[in-house]
Biopython code that builds the backbone (N, CA, C, O; Angstrom):
import numpy as np
from Bio.PDB.StructureBuilder import StructureBuilder

atoms = [
    (1, "MET", "N", (17.522, -13.214, -3.613)),
    (1, "MET", "CA", (15.739, -12.929, -4.565)),
    (1, "MET", "C", (16.552, -11.370, -4.036)),
    (1, "MET", "O", (16.726, -10.578, -4.963)),
    (2, "LEU", "N", (17.010, -10.938, -2.727)),
    (2, "LEU", "CA", (17.765, -8.976, -3.141)),
    (2, "LEU", "C", (19.249, -9.181, -2.709)),
    (2, "LEU", "O", (19.881, -9.793, -1.848)),
    (3, "THR", "N", (19.428, -8.506, -3.560)),
    (3, "THR", "CA", (20.884, -8.296, -4.023)),
    (3, "THR", "C", (20.966, -5.998, -3.536)),
    (3, "THR", "O", (20.586, -5.047, -4.219)),
    (4, "PRO", "N", (21.457, -6.027, -2.490)),
    (4, "PRO", "CA", (22.424, -4.083, -2.317)),
    (4, "PRO", "C", (23.103, -4.633, -3.251)),
    (4, "PRO", "O", (23.212, -5.680, -3.890)),
    (5, "HIS", "N", (23.637, -3.336, -3.100)),
    (5, "HIS", "CA", (24.412, -2.697, -4.571)),
    (5, "HIS", "C", (25.184, -1.086, -3.999)),
    (5, "HIS", "O", (24.412, -0.133, -3.894)),
    (6, "GLN", "N", (26.396, -0.910, -3.723)),
    (6, "GLN", "CA", (26.445, 0.566, -3.486)),
    (6, "GLN", "C", (26.568, 1.365, -4.849)),
    (6, "GLN", "O", (26.627, 0.398, -5.608)),
    (7, "THR", "N", (26.658, 2.661, -5.812)),
    (7, "THR", "CA", (26.266, 3.143, -6.422)),
    (7, "THR", "C", (27.034, 4.331, -5.916)),
    (7, "THR", "O", (26.898, 4.619, -4.727)),
    (8, "ASP", "N", (28.335, 5.522, -7.167)),
    (8, "ASP", "CA", (28.479, 6.458, -6.270)),
    (8, "ASP", "C", (26.403, 7.332, -5.233)),
    (8, "ASP", "O", (26.079, 7.587, -4.073)),
    (9, "GLU", "N", (25.828, 7.407, -6.358)),
    (9, "GLU", "CA", (24.224, 8.170, -6.240)),
    (9, "GLU", "C", (23.522, 7.500, -6.064)),
    (9, "GLU", "O", (22.630, 7.688, -6.892)),
    (10, "GLN", "N", (23.152, 6.259, -5.072)),
    (10, "GLN", "CA", (21.725, 5.718, -4.484)),
    (10, "GLN", "C", (22.634, 4.511, -3.732)),
    (10, "GLN", "O", (23.856, 4.398, -3.633)),
    (11, "LEU", "N", (21.274, 3.451, -3.125)),
    (11, "LEU", "CA", (21.491, 2.557, -3.204)),
    (11, "LEU", "C", (20.965, 1.741, -4.251)),
    (11, "LEU", "O", (21.057, 2.332, -5.327)),
    (12, "MET", "N", (20.731, 1.225, -4.296)),
    (12, "MET", "CA", (21.033, -0.111, -5.400)),
    (12, "MET", "C", (20.038, -2.077, -4.715)),
    (12, "MET", "O", (20.430, -3.032, -4.044)),
    (13, "LEU", "N", (18.850, -1.753, -5.352)),
    (13, "LEU", "CA", (18.354, -3.317, -4.583)),
    (13, "LEU", "C", (18.125, -3.833, -5.746)),
    (13, "LEU", "O", (17.316, -3.371, -6.551)),
    (14, "LYS", "N", (18.613, -4.530, -5.867)),
    (14, "LYS", "CA", (18.269, -6.400, -7.490)),
    (14, "LYS", "C", (17.232, -6.955, -7.087)),
    (14, "LYS", "O", (17.315, -7.517, -5.995)),
    (15, "ILE", "N", (16.050, -6.986, -7.741)),
    (15, "ILE", "CA", (15.071, -8.247, -6.563)),
    (15, "ILE", "C", (15.326, -8.950, -8.219)),
    (15, "ILE", "O", (15.416, -8.308, -9.265)),
    (16, "ASP", "N", (15.390, -10.203, -8.076)),
    (16, "ASP", "CA", (15.165, -11.989, -8.569)),
    (16, "ASP", "C", (15.015, -12.836, -9.127)),
    (16, "ASP", "O", (16.010, -13.311, -9.674)),
    (17, "GLY", "N", (13.742, -13.485, -9.304)),
    (17, "GLY", "CA", (12.852, -14.450, -9.566)),
    (17, "GLY", "C", (11.208, -14.173, -9.222)),
    (17, "GLY", "O", (10.419, -13.399, -9.763)),
    (18, "GLU", "N", (10.982, -15.336, -7.850)),
    (18, "GLU", "CA", (8.961, -14.595, -8.189)),
    (18, "GLU", "C", (8.917, -13.918, -7.545)),
    (18, "GLU", "O", (10.050, -13.777, -7.083)),
    (19, "LEU", "N", (7.887, -12.919, -6.870)),
    (19, "LEU", "CA", (7.394, -12.187, -5.785)),
    (19, "LEU", "C", (6.210, -12.369, -6.068)),
    (19, "LEU", "O", (5.703, -11.867, -7.071)),
    (20, "THR", "N", (5.489, -13.206, -5.136)),
    (20, "THR", "CA", (4.192, -14.054, -5.357)),
    (20, "THR", "C", (4.146, -13.936, -3.765)),
    (20, "THR", "O", (5.093, -13.471, -3.131)),
    (21, "ILE", "N", (2.805, -14.456, -3.087)),
    (21, "ILE", "CA", (3.187, -14.709, -1.639)),
    (21, "ILE", "C", (3.757, -15.336, -1.133)),
    (21, "ILE", "O", (4.426, -14.678, -0.336)),
    (22, "TYR", "N", (3.856, -15.825, -1.100)),
    (22, "TYR", "CA", (5.301, -17.734, -0.375)),
    (22, "TYR", "C", (6.622, -16.697, -0.088)),
    (22, "TYR", "O", (7.503, -16.864, 0.755)),
    (23, "GLU", "N", (6.433, -15.204, -1.374)),
    (23, "GLU", "CA", (7.502, -15.140, -0.991)),
    (23, "GLU", "C", (7.786, -12.858, -0.048)),
    (23, "GLU", "O", (8.749, -12.127, 0.189)),
    (24, "ALA", "N", (5.976, -12.755, 0.133)),
    (24, "ALA", "CA", (6.433, -12.546, 0.374)),
    (24, "ALA", "C", (6.910, -11.306, 2.207)),
    (24, "ALA", "O", (7.260, -10.146, 2.421)),
    (25, "ARG", "N", (6.561, -12.717, 3.140)),
    (25, "ARG", "CA", (7.034, -11.786, 4.234)),
    (25, "ARG", "C", (7.959, -11.693, 3.885)),
    (25, "ARG", "O", (8.304, -10.559, 4.214)),
    (26, "ASN", "N", (9.407, -12.551, 2.918)),
    (26, "ASN", "CA", (10.656, -12.925, 2.506)),
    (26, "ASN", "C", (11.168, -11.229, 2.543)),
    (26, "ASN", "O", (12.069, -10.650, 3.150)),
    (27, "LEU", "N", (10.105, -10.774, 1.569)),
    (27, "LEU", "CA", (10.437, -9.556, 0.916)),
    (27, "LEU", "C", (10.203, -8.688, 1.876)),
    (27, "LEU", "O", (11.211, -8.130, 2.311)),
    (28, "PHE", "N", (9.257, -8.416, 2.316)),
    (28, "PHE", "CA", (9.402, -7.296, 3.941)),
    (28, "PHE", "C", (9.927, -7.359, 4.208)),
    (28, "PHE", "O", (10.720, -6.448, 3.971)),
    (29, "GLU", "N", (10.443, -8.546, 5.184)),
    (29, "GLU", "CA", (11.937, -8.694, 5.542)),
    (29, "GLU", "C", (13.623, -8.363, 5.462)),
    (29, "GLU", "O", (14.572, -7.948, 6.128)),
    (30, "GLN", "N", (13.271, -8.824, 4.256)),
    (30, "GLN", "CA", (15.270, -8.398, 3.546)),
    (30, "GLN", "C", (15.009, -6.265, 3.017)),
    (30, "GLN", "O", (15.920, -5.478, 2.758)),
    (31, "LEU", "N", (14.121, -6.092, 3.028)),
    (31, "LEU", "CA", (13.348, -4.785, 2.227)),
    (31, "LEU", "C", (13.646, -3.893, 3.597)),
    (31, "LEU", "O", (14.475, -2.996, 3.444)),
    (32, "THR", "N", (13.069, -4.035, 4.905)),
    (32, "THR", "CA", (13.072, -3.154, 6.253)),
    (32, "THR", "C", (13.931, -2.931, 6.921)),
    (32, "THR", "O", (13.830, -2.474, 8.060)),
    (33, "PRO", "N", (15.216, -3.280, 6.198)),
    (33, "PRO", "CA", (16.672, -2.766, 7.243)),
    (33, "PRO", "C", (16.900, -1.571, 6.500)),
    (33, "PRO", "O", (17.359, -0.560, 7.032)),
    (34, "PHE", "N", (16.459, -1.677, 4.733)),
    (34, "PHE", "CA", (16.395, -0.429, 4.079)),
    (34, "PHE", "C", (15.700, 1.294, 4.216)),
    (34, "PHE", "O", (15.724, 2.411, 3.698)),
    (35, "VAL", "N", (15.127, 0.506, 5.292)),
    (35, "VAL", "CA", (13.414, 2.526, 5.311)),
    (35, "VAL", "C", (14.613, 2.952, 6.019)),
    (35, "VAL", "O", (15.329, 3.688, 5.339)),
    (36, "SER", "N", (15.162, 2.619, 7.550)),
    (36, "SER", "CA", (15.844, 3.997, 7.408)),
    (36, "SER", "C", (18.003, 4.605, 6.435)),
    (36, "SER", "O", (18.957, 5.298, 6.788)),
    (37, "HIS", "N", (17.687, 3.871, 5.388)),
    (37, "HIS", "CA", (18.536, 4.249, 5.480)),
    (37, "HIS", "C", (18.898, 5.323, 4.259)),
    (37, "HIS", "O", (18.498, 5.191, 3.103)),
    (38, "SER", "N", (19.589, 6.221, 4.659)),
    (38, "SER", "CA", (19.361, 7.591, 4.728)),
    (38, "SER", "C", (19.466, 8.188, 3.244)),
    (38, "SER", "O", (18.781, 9.028, 2.661)),
    (39, "GLU", "N", (20.299, 7.626, 2.951)),
    (39, "GLU", "CA", (20.326, 7.768, 0.543)),
    (39, "GLU", "C", (19.416, 7.249, -0.026)),
    (39, "GLU", "O", (18.696, 6.344, 0.396)),
    (40, "LYS", "N", (19.366, 7.968, -1.383)),
    (40, "LYS", "CA", (17.701, 8.027, -1.983)),
    (40, "LYS", "C", (18.360, 5.572, -2.681)),
    (40, "LYS", "O", (19.436, 4.986, -2.798)),
    (41, "ILE", "N", (17.538, 5.356, -2.791)),
    (41, "ILE", "CA", (16.666, 4.085, -3.092)),
    (41, "ILE", "C", (16.089, 3.428, -4.844)),
    (41, "ILE", "O", (15.132, 3.728, -5.557)),
    (42, "ALA", "N", (17.093, 2.554, -4.979)),
    (42, "ALA", "CA", (16.401, 2.277, -6.977)),
    (42, "ALA", "C", (16.494, 0.664, -6.450)),
    (42, "ALA", "O", (17.503, 0.120, -6.000)),
    (43, "ILE", "N", (15.177, 0.069, -6.632)),
    (43, "ILE", "CA", (15.292, -1.248, -6.979)),
    (43, "ILE", "C", (14.954, -1.591, -7.984)),
    (43, "ILE", "O", (13.923, -1.109, -8.454)),
    (44, "GLU", "N", (15.587, -2.412, -8.590)),
    (44, "GLU", "CA", (15.864, -3.103, -10.185)),
    (44, "GLU", "C", (14.997, -4.045, -10.502)),
    (44, "GLU", "O", (14.955, -5.053, -9.797)),
    (45, "LEU", "N", (14.343, -3.943, -11.352)),
    (45, "LEU", "CA", (13.099, -4.478, -11.098)),
    (45, "LEU", "C", (13.175, -5.711, -12.393)),
    (45, "LEU", "O", (12.133, -6.366, -12.419)),
    (46, "SER", "N", (14.043, -6.070, -13.287)),
    (46, "SER", "CA", (14.691, -6.211, -14.167)),
    (46, "SER", "C", (14.082, -8.350, -14.838)),
    (46, "SER", "O", (13.528, -8.923, -15.776)),
    (47, "GLN", "N", (14.784, -8.654, -13.409)),
    (47, "GLN", "CA", (15.125, -9.919, -13.709)),
    (47, "GLN", "C", (13.839, -10.428, -12.942)),
    (47, "GLN", "O", (13.942, -11.654, -12.896)),
    (48, "VAL", "N", (12.290, -9.893, -12.116)),
    (48, "VAL", "CA", (11.130, -10.707, -11.468)),
    (48, "VAL", "C", (10.917, -11.115, -12.737)),
    (48, "VAL", "O", (11.263, -10.646, -13.822)),
    (49, "THR", "N", (9.976, -12.543, -12.270)),
    (49, "THR", "CA", (9.203, -13.495, -12.699)),
    (49, "THR", "C", (8.262, -13.264, -13.277)),
    (49, "THR", "O", (8.097, -12.946, -14.454)),
    (50, "ALA", "N", (7.169, -13.504, -11.978)),
    (50, "ALA", "CA", (5.722, -13.464, -11.656)),
    (50, "ALA", "C", (6.098, -12.807, -10.521)),
    (50, "ALA", "O", (7.088, -12.968, -9.807)),
    (51, "LEU", "N", (5.011, -11.904, -10.434)),
    (51, "LEU", "CA", (4.531, -11.271, -8.890)),
    (51, "LEU", "C", (3.015, -10.763, -9.282)),
    (51, "LEU", "O", (2.300, -10.379, -10.207)),
    (52, "ASP", "N", (3.076, -11.087, -7.692)),
    (52, "ASP", "CA", (1.363, -11.069, -7.608)),
    (52, "ASP", "C", (1.245, -10.105, -6.191)),
    (52, "ASP", "O", (2.104, -9.889, -5.336)),
    (53, "SER", "N", (-0.166, -9.617, -6.291)),
    (53, "SER", "CA", (-1.185, -8.191, -4.867)),
    (53, "SER", "C", (-0.414, -7.950, -4.009)),
    (53, "SER", "O", (-0.215, -6.811, -3.588)),
    (54, "SER", "N", (0.471, -9.535, -3.369)),
    (54, "SER", "CA", (0.551, -9.475, -1.934)),
    (54, "SER", "C", (1.852, -8.835, -1.719)),
    (54, "SER", "O", (2.312, -8.298, -0.712)),
    (55, "CYS", "N", (2.307, -8.999, -2.803)),
    (55, "CYS", "CA", (4.497, -8.541, -2.846)),
    (55, "CYS", "C", (4.300, -7.022, -3.362)),
    (55, "CYS", "O", (4.876, -6.148, -2.713)),
    (56, "VAL", "N", (3.494, -6.627, -4.535)),
    (56, "VAL", "CA", (2.716, -4.863, -4.364)),
    (56, "VAL", "C", (2.845, -4.897, -3.564)),
    (56, "VAL", "O", (3.978, -4.636, -3.161)),
    (57, "GLN", "N", (1.725, -5.275, -2.553)),
    (57, "GLN", "CA", (1.932, -4.259, -1.685)),
    (57, "GLN", "C", (2.822, -4.207, -0.424)),
    (57, "GLN", "O", (2.292, -3.852, 0.628)),
    (58, "VAL", "N", (3.758, -4.439, -0.438)),
    (58, "VAL", "CA", (5.049, -4.646, -0.032)),
    (58, "VAL", "C", (6.410, -3.174, -1.136)),
    (58, "VAL", "O", (7.224, -2.253, -1.179)),
    (59, "LEU", "N", (5.471, -4.282, -1.789)),
    (59, "LEU", "CA", (6.493, -2.237, -1.990)),
    (59, "LEU", "C", (5.538, -1.409, -2.166)),
    (59, "LEU", "O", (6.231, -0.407, -2.340)),
    (60, "MET", "N", (4.395, -1.015, -2.265)),
    (60, "MET", "CA", (4.207, 0.401, -1.964)),
    (60, "MET", "C", (3.966, 0.275, -0.620)),
    (60, "MET", "O", (3.093, 1.085, -0.305)),
    (61, "ALA", "N", (4.333, -0.354, 0.289)),
    (61, "ALA", "CA", (4.306, 0.528, 2.203)),
    (61, "ALA", "C", (6.356, 0.482, 1.843)),
    (61, "ALA", "O", (6.725, 1.620, 1.550)),
    (62, "PHE", "N", (7.305, -0.344, 1.838)),
    (62, "PHE", "CA", (8.330, 1.159, 1.743)),
    (62, "PHE", "C", (9.026, 1.656, 0.716)),
    (62, "PHE", "O", (10.201, 1.869, 0.414)),
    (63, "LYS", "N", (7.307, 1.851, -0.001)),
    (63, "LYS", "CA", (8.385, 2.676, -1.067)),
    (63, "LYS", "C", (7.430, 4.138, -0.564)),
    (63, "LYS", "O", (7.711, 5.324, -0.733)),
    (64, "LYS", "N", (6.652, 3.732, -0.133)),
    (64, "LYS", "CA", (5.603, 4.864, 1.330)),
    (64, "LYS", "C", (6.261, 5.885, 2.863)),
    (64, "LYS", "O", (6.311, 7.001, 3.379)),
    (65, "ALA", "N", (6.678, 4.352, 2.997)),
    (65, "ALA", "CA", (7.518, 4.620, 4.384)),
    (65, "ALA", "C", (8.967, 5.255, 3.999)),
    (65, "ALA", "O", (9.359, 6.014, 4.885)),
    (66, "ARG", "N", (9.910, 5.126, 2.833)),
    (66, "ARG", "CA", (10.801, 6.211, 2.163)),
    (66, "ARG", "C", (11.003, 7.207, 1.100)),
    (66, "ARG", "O", (11.815, 7.271, 0.176)),
    (67, "ILE", "N", (9.774, 8.176, 1.593)),
    (67, "ILE", "CA", (9.065, 8.987, 0.829)),
    (67, "ILE", "C", (10.430, 9.942, 1.332)),
    (67, "ILE", "O", (11.437, 10.034, 0.630)),
    (68, "GLU", "N", (10.340, 10.349, 2.122)),
    (68, "GLU", "CA", (11.089, 11.318, 2.306)),
    (68, "GLU", "C", (12.664, 11.263, 1.487)),
    (68, "GLU", "O", (12.922, 12.091, 0.613)),
    (69, "GLN", "N", (13.276, 10.599, 1.736)),
    (69, "GLN", "CA", (15.088, 10.018, 1.422)),
    (69, "GLN", "C", (14.431, 9.595, -0.593)),
    (69, "GLN", "O", (15.038, 10.198, -1.478)),
    (70, "GLY", "N", (14.095, 9.309, -0.719)),
    (70, "GLY", "CA", (13.298, 8.831, -1.693)),
    (70, "GLY", "C", (13.420, 6.856, -2.577)),
    (70, "GLY", "O", (14.248, 5.989, -2.296)),
    (71, "CYS", "N", (12.533, 6.791, -3.374)),
    (71, "CYS", "CA", (13.036, 5.232, -3.720)),
    (71, "CYS", "C", (12.242, 5.198, -5.159)),
    (71, "CYS", "O", (11.217, 5.814, -5.451)),
    (72, "GLU", "N", (13.082, 4.218, -6.046)),
    (72, "GLU", "CA", (11.877, 4.439, -7.028)),
    (72, "GLU", "C", (12.141, 3.015, -7.895)),
    (72, "GLU", "O", (12.547, 2.161, -7.106)),
    (73, "LEU", "N", (12.079, 2.693, -8.738)),
    (73, "LEU", "CA", (11.412, 1.455, -8.486)),
    (73, "LEU", "C", (11.865, 1.550, -10.839)),
    (73, "LEU", "O", (11.279, 2.131, -11.752)),
    (74, "ILE", "N", (13.291, 0.526, -10.804)),
    (74, "ILE", "CA", (13.556, 0.813, -11.820)),
    (74, "ILE", "C", (13.024, -0.318, -12.936)),
    (74, "ILE", "O", (12.086, -1.076, -12.687)),
    (75, "HIS", "N", (13.859, -0.321, -14.376)),
    (75, "HIS", "CA", (13.821, -1.701, -14.713)),
    (75, "HIS", "C", (13.620, -2.985, -15.376)),
    (75, "HIS", "O", (14.396, -3.864, -15.752)),
    (76, "HIS", "N", (11.329, -2.720, -15.438)),
    (76, "HIS", "CA", (10.922, -2.992, -14.589)),
    (76, "HIS", "C", (10.849, -4.306, -16.314)),
    (76, "HIS", "O", (11.133, -4.498, -17.496)),
    (77, "SER", "N", (10.161, -4.840, -14.939)),
    (77, "SER", "CA", (9.983, -5.967, -16.112)),
    (77, "SER", "C", (8.539, -6.458, -17.556)),
    (77, "SER", "O", (7.771, -5.653, -18.083)),
    (78, "GLU", "N", (8.617, -7.959, -17.826)),
    (78, "GLU", "CA", (6.751, -6.694, -19.089)),
    (78, "GLU", "C", (6.451, -7.519, -17.406)),
    (78, "GLU", "O", (5.389, -7.068, -16.976)),
    (79, "VAL", "N", (6.987, -8.411, -16.534)),
    (79, "VAL", "CA", (5.779, -9.070, -15.904)),
    (79, "VAL", "C", (5.381, -7.656, -14.764)),
    (79, "VAL", "O", (4.186, -7.484, -14.527)),
    (80, "VAL", "N", (6.089, -6.997, -14.310)),
    (80, "VAL", "CA", (5.618, -5.811, -13.260)),
    (80, "VAL", "C", (5.037, -5.608, -13.527)),
    (80, "VAL", "O", (3.905, -5.826, -13.096)),
    (81, "VAL", "N", (5.435, -4.864, -14.711)),
    (81, "VAL", "CA", (4.927, -3.418, -15.724)),
    (81, "VAL", "C", (2.817, -3.921, -15.709)),
    (81, "VAL", "O", (1.922, -3.370, -15.068)),
    (82, "ASP", "N", (2.680, -5.768, -17.211)),
    (82, "ASP", "CA", (1.681, -6.247, -16.353)),
    (82, "ASP", "C", (0.298, -6.005, -15.047)),
    (82, "ASP", "O", (-0.883, -5.691, -14.896)),
    (83, "VAL", "N", (1.379, -6.374, -14.442)),
    (83, "VAL", "CA", (1.681, -6.461, -13.608)),
    (83, "VAL", "C", (0.352, -5.204, -12.776)),
    (83, "VAL", "O", (-0.818, -5.196, -12.396)),
    (84, "LEU", "N", (1.683, -4.200, -12.885)),
    (84, "LEU", "CA", (0.417, -3.319, -12.092)),
    (84, "LEU", "C", (-0.729, -1.949, -12.965)),
    (84, "LEU", "O", (-1.576, -1.112, -12.653)),
    (85, "GLY", "N", (0.013, -2.503, -14.236)),
    (85, "GLY", "CA", (-0.886, -2.434, -15.647)),
    (85, "GLY", "C", (-2.686, -3.226, -14.899)),
    (85, "GLY", "O", (-3.850, -2.825, -14.866)),
    (86, "LYS", "N", (-2.182, -4.087, -14.575)),
    (86, "LYS", "CA", (-3.485, -5.311, -14.261)),
    (86, "LYS", "C", (-4.790, -4.359, -13.038)),
    (86, "LYS", "O", (-6.021, -4.344, -13.070)),
    (87, "LEU", "N", (-3.882, -3.737, -12.163)),
    (87, "LEU", "CA", (-4.564, -3.677, -10.551)),
    (87, "LEU", "C", (-3.995, -2.179, -10.657)),
    (87, "LEU", "O", (-3.321, -1.844, -9.683)),
    (88, "GLY", "N", (-4.222, -0.752, -12.165)),
    (88, "GLY", "CA", (-4.451, 0.087, -12.853)),
    (88, "GLY", "C", (-3.041, 0.552, -11.261)),
    (88, "GLY", "O", (-3.252, 0.832, -10.080)),
    (89, "LEU", "N", (-2.118, 0.463, -11.820)),
    (89, "LEU", "CA", (-0.901, 1.004, -10.521)),
    (89, "LEU", "C", (0.236, 1.269, -11.049)),
    (89, "LEU", "O", (1.241, 1.153, -10.347)),
    (90, "VAL", "N", (0.335, 1.646, -12.275)),
    (90, "VAL", "CA", (1.348, 2.658, -12.828)),
    (90, "VAL", "C", (1.969, 3.542, -12.523)),
    (90, "VAL", "O", (3.145, 3.867, -12.356)),
    (91, "GLY", "N", (0.637, 4.059, -12.440)),
    (91, "GLY", "CA", (0.929, 5.665, -11.730)),
    (91, "GLY", "C", (0.551, 5.987, -10.446)),
    (91, "GLY", "O", (0.028, 7.088, -10.277)),
    (92, "TRP", "N", (0.754, 5.038, -9.233)),
    (92, "TRP", "CA", (0.931, 5.261, -7.867)),
    (92, "TRP", "C", (2.264, 4.851, -7.285)),
    (92, "TRP", "O", (2.821, 4.782, -6.189)),
    (93, "PHE", "N", (2.561, 4.549, -8.911)),
    (93, "PHE", "CA", (4.745, 4.748, -7.807)),
    (93, "PHE", "C", (4.939, 6.306, -8.572)),
    (93, "PHE", "O", (5.660, 7.073, -7.934)),
    (94, "HIS", "N", (4.559, 6.664, -9.436)),
    (94, "HIS", "CA", (5.131, 7.848, -10.073)),
    (94, "HIS", "C", (6.648, 7.896, -10.793)),
    (94, "HIS", "O", (7.196, 8.943, -11.139)),
    (95, "ASP", "N", (7.270, 6.418, -10.965)),
    (95, "ASP", "CA", (7.987, 5.783, -11.448)),
    (95, "ASP", "C", (8.280, 6.012, -13.687)),
    (95, "ASP", "O", (7.764, 5.603, -14.728)),
    (96, "PRO", "N", (9.019, 6.595, -13.396)),
    (96, "PRO", "CA", (8.629, 5.584, -15.324)),
    (96, "PRO", "C", (9.246, 4.469, -15.896)),
    (96, "PRO", "O", (10.358, 3.996, -15.658)),
    (97, "ILE", "N", (7.586, 3.780, -17.405)),
    (97, "ILE", "CA", (8.461, 2.774, -17.131)),
    (97, "ILE", "C", (9.486, 2.653, -17.363)),
    (97, "ILE", "O", (9.969, 3.775, -17.212)),
    (98, "VAL", "N", (10.700, 1.585, -17.844)),
    (98, "VAL", "CA", (11.582, 1.505, -18.225)),
    (98, "VAL", "C", (12.402, -0.522, -18.992)),
    (98, "VAL", "O", (13.353, -1.154, -18.532)),
    (99, "LEU", "N", (11.577, -0.848, -20.077)),
    (99, "LEU", "CA", (11.894, -2.107, -19.521)),
    (99, "LEU", "C", (13.418, -2.734, -20.107)),
    (99, "LEU", "O", (14.090, -2.665, -21.136)),
    (100, "SER", "N", (13.471, -3.204, -19.127)),
    (100, "SER", "CA", (14.278, -3.878, -19.142)),
    (100, "SER", "C", (15.651, -3.767, -20.852)),
    (100, "SER", "O", (15.155, -4.463, -21.737)),
    (101, "SER", "N", (16.645, -3.302, -21.211)),
    (101, "SER", "CA", (17.266, -3.690, -22.936)),
    (101, "SER", "C", (17.261, -5.057, -23.004)),
    (101, "SER", "O", (16.378, -5.185, -23.852)),
    (102, "SER", "N", (17.737, -6.628, -22.623)),
    (102, "SER", "CA", (17.549, -7.672, -22.367)),
    (102, "SER", "C", (15.706, -8.534, -22.986)),
    (102, "SER", "O", (15.466, -9.630, -23.494)),
    (103, "GLN", "N", (14.872, -7.454, -22.628)),
    (103, "GLN", "CA", (13.476, -8.049, -23.106)),
    (103, "GLN", "C", (12.381, -8.042, -24.451)),
    (103, "GLN", "O", (11.335, -8.688, -24.399)),
]
sb = StructureBuilder()
sb.init_structure("model")
sb.init_model(0)
sb.init_chain("A")
sb.init_seg("    ")
for serial, (resi, resn, name, xyz) in enumerate(atoms, 1):
    if name == "N":
        sb.init_residue(resn, " ", resi, " ")
    sb.init_atom(name, np.array(xyz, "f"), 0.0, 1.0, " ", f" {name:<3s}", serial, name[0])
structure = sb.get_structure()
């Protein structure tokens, strides 16, 4: 579900699969160790196939906790864009929406 990858500039956290209420606790537990990570984090979402408000809340809490170190959501899947749009939260994250090139 969550795969970390270090680049020269930042830590990339790639999330794939479904992000629904059934995965919310697991997502929270996987993200928690990275809250205090000292460098910028990018969460890559191109392989997210389902998303609901429970996991959106986890992502919001993580981004808010990392306000000083930096965190951005990148390569949004169509599912992510659709759900954030329906919830009226695209602007809340302040991240440019760039769909994965495979979509």
